[in-house]
N, C-alpha and C positions, 0 to 999 in steps of 0.2 A: 865402729866399722864392722865388728864381728856380727852385731845384730842386723846390720844392713845386708851382709852376705847371707845370713841365715834366712831373712825374709825373702830375698831374691831367689835363693835356691828352692825354697819350699813353694813359692808362687809358680816357678817354672814347672815343678812337678804337678801341681794342681792343674795348671793350664794344659798339660800334656795327657794326664791320665785320669782325671776325675771331674771333668766338666759337668757331667750329669749329676754327680753326687753334690758337687759344690752348689749347683743351681737349687737343688732341693734344700740344702742347708741354708743357702742365702735367703730363700723364701721364708724360712722360719725366722731368720735373724731380723727381717724387716718389720716384724711385728713390734710396734713401739711400746706396747704395754706388757710385753712378755708373753708367756704361753697362753693361748686361748683355745678352747675347744669350741670352735664356732658352731653355729646353728642353734636355733631356738628349741628344736626338738631333737632328742637323741636319735641317731641313726640305728640301723640294724647292727648287730644281731638283737633278737628278742622282740622285734616289732614286725608284724605281718599285716597285710591288707585284708586277707581273707579270714573269716571267722573259723577258728579251729573246730574240728568235729569231735575232738576228745582232749582231755587234759585240762589243767588250769589255765585260764587266760583272763586278761583284764581289758575290757573294751574302752577305748578312748577315742577322741576326735582324730587323733593321728593314726589310729589303726589298733590292732589287737596286740597287747603286750603278752608275751609268752615266756616260759622258762627257756634259758639257754646255757650252754656250756662253752667255755672259751679256753684257749691255751695261752699261757703267758708267752709272748713272742720270743723266739730264740731258745725256748726250753721245752721240756716235755710235761711241765707242770700245768695242770688245769684247775679251773674253778667254775662254780655253777651259780647262777643268779635266778631268782624267782620273782614274778611280778607281784607288787603290792598295790591294791586299788586305792584311789583317792577316797576321802570321806571325812567325817567329823567324829570327834570323840572327846571325852573328858580326860584331860591330862591330870595325873595324880590319883590319889586314893581318897575315899570317903573316911571321915573320922571314925566310923564304926568298923573299919577293916582291922582284923586282928594282926598285930605286929606293925601297924602303921607308925611312921615317924613324922614329926612336924614338917620336915622338908618335903614331904609328898603332897603338900597342899599350899594354898587352897586350890581345889579343883578348878580347871579352866577349860573352856571349850576351844578346841584347836581344829582348824581345817587343814587337812593333809593332801598334798598333790601326789599323783601316782609316781611310783619309783620301783626299781628293781633292787632287791637286797640279796646279799650273799646267802645261799642255801645253808652254808656251813660257816663256822668261824675260820679265819685265815689259818692255814696249817703250816707246819715247819717246811714242807716241801715247797710251798709258795714263798714263805718269807725268806728262806735261804737263797732264793734267786736274787732277791733284793739285797741281802747281805753281801752277795758276790760282787755287787757294784763297787764296793770299796776297793777291791783289787784292780778292777778295770780303771777306775779313776787314778789310782796310784801308778799303774803302768803308763797311762797317758802322761802323767806329770813327769815320770822318769824319761820318757821319750822326748818331751819338750825340752827338758834340761840338757839331754845329750845332743840335741840338734844345735845347741849353742856352742858346742865344742867343735872348733874348726877341723880337727883331725878326724873326728868320728862322724861328722855330718854327712859326708858323701856316702860312706858305707851304709849308714842307717837309712838314707833316702833311697838307696838301691833296694833295701829290704822292704820298705813300706810302699814303694812306688806302685807295685801291682794292686795295692789295696786302696782304691779311691776313697771310700767312706772313712777309712782310718786316717788317710792323709789329711782330709778335710778336718776331721775332729782334732787332730794334733795341733793345727794352727789356729783353730777357732776357740776363743775363750767364751764361756757362756755369758749371756746377758744375765744380770743379777736376778731377774725374775724368772729366768729359765732354769736357774741352778737348782740342783738337788744335792743334799748332803747325804752321803751314804753312811750307814751305821758302822762304827768302828768294830774291830774284832772284840769278842767278849773277853773281859779281864779274867773272869773265872767261869769258864764253860761248865764246870762240874756243878755250879749252883743252878744255872739256868736249865741245864739238861738233866738234873738229878731226877726229875719226874719223867724223863724220856724225851727223845727227839725223833720219834718215828714219823715218817712222812705225813701220816694222817692225824697226828696229834696236833692240837691247837698251839700255835706259836704264842709265846708269853714273855713277859718281863720288859717289853718295849715301852718307851714313854709315849704319851699322846703325840708329841712332836714327831717321833719316829713313825708312828702309825700314819700320821698325815702325809709324811714324806713318801711312804709306801704308796698311798693312793695317788700322789702326784706322779710317781715313777710309773705306775701302771697306766695312768691316763696318758702320759707322754708316749709310752710304748705303743699304745693302741690308737691314739688319736681320738679317744672318746673319754668322757668325763666320769671319774669315780671319786668318791670322797667318803668320809666317815658319816654316819647318820647323825641327825640332830637328836637331842633328847626326846623331843615329841615324836619324831618319826620312829625312833627305836621302840618307845612304849606302845605306840599305835600298832606297829607290826607285831610286837610280842603278844598284845592282847588279841589280835585277829578278830576283832568285833565283840570280844567279851567285856564284861564289866566286873568280873570277879577277881580275886586275888591272883589267880593263875589263869592262863587261857582255858584250862580244863575245869575250873571251878574254884571253890574255896578250901577244899579238903587237902591239906599237905600230904596226907597219906598216899595220894596218887602221884606225888611228885617223882617218885623213883621210876615211874614208867616213862618219864620225859626228860629227866635230868640226872647228871652226876653231881651230887652234893655231899655234905659231910656224912650223911648216914650210909651212903653206898659207894663212895668214890675210892675207898681204900687209900685216902690221902695222896691222890695223884690225878692228873688229867687222863682222859681217855680219847681214843680215836673218835673223830667227829662222826655223827650220823648213826650211832648205835642205838640211840633211844628213839621214841616216837617223835615225829615233828608236830608243830602246832598246825591249826587248820589251814594256814597259808603256806605250808611247806617249809618252815624254818626249823632246822634241827638245833638242839642245844641252846635254844634262846634263853632257857633257864639253866643255870649251872654250867659245869665244865670250866670255862673261863668267863669272868666278867668282861664286859666289852666297852671299849672307849666310845664316847660320843663327842660331839664338838663343844658342848657347853661347859661353862664354868659352874662349879658346885656352889650354889647360893644357900647360905645358912638359913635364910628366911623363905626357902622354897620358891613358890611362884607368886609371892606377894607383889613383885614388881609388875606383874601382868594385871593386877587390880581386879581380877575376876572378869575382865572384859574378853570377848571372843578374839582369838588370834589366828593368824595364818601360821603355817609351819615355820616360815622365816621370821616373822615378828616375835615368835615365841622363843627364839634362840637367845640364850644368855652368852653373848660373845665374850670370851675371857678378857678381863682387864687386869687379872692378877696372874703371876707365874703358876700358881696352884692355889687351891685345889680345882681339879677338873673332874668331870663326872664319868664313872663307870657304871654299867647297868647289868642286871641279870643274875648277879651272884656267881660264885665259883664252886669248884670241887671242895673247897675248905669252908663253905658257908652253910649255916643252918637254913631250913626251908624258908623262914620268914624274910631272909635277905635275898631270896631268889624270886620274890613276888614281882609281878609286872611293873608295879610302881616303885619298888625299892631302888635305892641308889647308894653309891659310895663315893666319897670325895677323895681324890688322891692326896697323899702326904709326901711330897718329894723328899724332904729331909729324912723322914723315917724310912721311906722306901729305898733310899740310897745310902742308908746308914753304914753299910759294909763296903762302900766304894772308897778305895784308898786314894783316888786321884783328886786333884784340884786343878781346874774346876771340876765339879761332879759331872758325870756323863749326861749329855742332853739326849742320849739315845737309849740308854739301858738303866733298869733298876737292878738292885742287888739284894734286896731284902723283902721277905714276905710282908704283905700278901701279894707281892708282884708276880709270883709264879702262877697266880690265878687271874692275871689280867692280860687280855688279848683284844681282838676286834674283828668286825666283819664289814664288808663293803656295802656301799649304797651307790646306785647310779640313777639319778633322777631322769624322768622322761623329758622334762623341760630343763635345758641347760642355762644357767645364769650368764648374763653378759660378762660379768667379772668373776673369774673362778679362783683367783689367787688367794683370797681370804680363807678359802676352805682348806688350803694346803700349807701355807707358809707360816713363818715365825710370827707370833702375835704379841710378844712381850720382849722388852729390851733386855731383861736378864737372860732369857733364852738365847737371844741374839749374841750377847756377850759370851756366853758359854760356848756356843757353836763357833763363833769367830776365833776365840782363844784356842779351841781344840784344833781347828784347821790350821791356824798360824803356827802352832807347835808341831804340826805334822801328825797329830793323833786324830785327824779327821780328814775327810776327802770330799771335794766338791767338784761337780761337773754338770754337763748338760745331758739330757736324755731326750730322744725322739724315736721315730719309727726306724731310723737307721742304726740305732744302738746295737741291736742284736748282730748286725753285720760287722760292726766295729769289734765287738767281743769275739766273734768268730775269727776275724782277721788276726786279733791278738793271739789267739790259741794257735793258729797256723804258723805264726812267725816267732812263737815264744822261744824255741831253742836257738834260733838265730839271734834273738835279742840278748840272750844270756851271754853271748860272746862280746857284745858291745856295751851292755849296761855295766856300771860299776858294781863290784861285789857288795852285797848288802852288809851293812854294819850291824852291830849288836841290836837286836829288836828293841824298839821303843816299848815302853810299858803299854799294855793293852788296857781296854776297859775292864 
């Protein structure tokens, strides 16, 4: 009976004050296959019909791809994307390259489609906006529970009634494919932030799963498709048309002009964009932090491709194991040979979470080096695939179990995100003081990550 009253009360509020918001949400909810970023070609920004008279651009059948700067909706944080032309290249390194490892071969011809790539690695000012989603989801969970209380339901409805988007979000549970899991609070911030947390320092220590969830979050906020690069895309962009060990040549003595690595980093990360970019406008593509890509780390390199020409998509090693996954580019803690365009590192979850005291181990954070040298950057393809979920979501049952257990224990948070989310977060801030008088007092804090 209590649940019937709860549903009737909330439905009345929705009908009276948030029809427009409900319609927008309902439109999203009707998508049977979960979130889709529809359209075969990515929309603006970054795509113009008229040939630019200056600056870098990439000509395509859809128009001219140009650099663009965008703001994360609901925040002051911005990010920049640069266009990467389509083309063909040899993935991997020749046997004659100094420092080459077996996993970098055999070389394979890969055709790459045009895309935009993050001008810089994702920084703390950007990633902390995503981290804040945890508190949003927890607030919504608390409000939903409070609405089940007959005594507090009416006062709470009076508080949220003027906020249509918030009211809708409170009563709408996310479709499983719409759901995003927000990273939990850091168990030991002093570890992650020991090297600094300045706004322009690259974010680090997140797992590949967390990085993919970030790209899903940003995609849902904007309504346009972002993801991690594939291994082939990353190397193609890093090379920028070169066939040498680094985009600037084979001499590692020049690396200090372009990268923070073990010889010049001072054992820490540095603000992005301080070194020279590669010819396609990418900063810190070598060093600073190594960068996640979508692929599984294969101990036999590209043997599975059998030396046959591939497309960017057919070359992907879609993960079939929980780990290892590939990180590229080397970090502040690596020697020059590990920062080469073809060099790669495989993640080691057990070692990288060695100091995590929690069980199950965190699916969002690492606690042990070299993780403080692992971050990521964005990719936005010109052509958007019909099915985007595989680029974002859980791809292994053990990761699913870890995430599920965390959320069930209250040490994780799940919710839906779309273009109305910033309005929901704004409403929560407006009514926060009023909510404090209604919500139960917080008990002793649960163990963080």
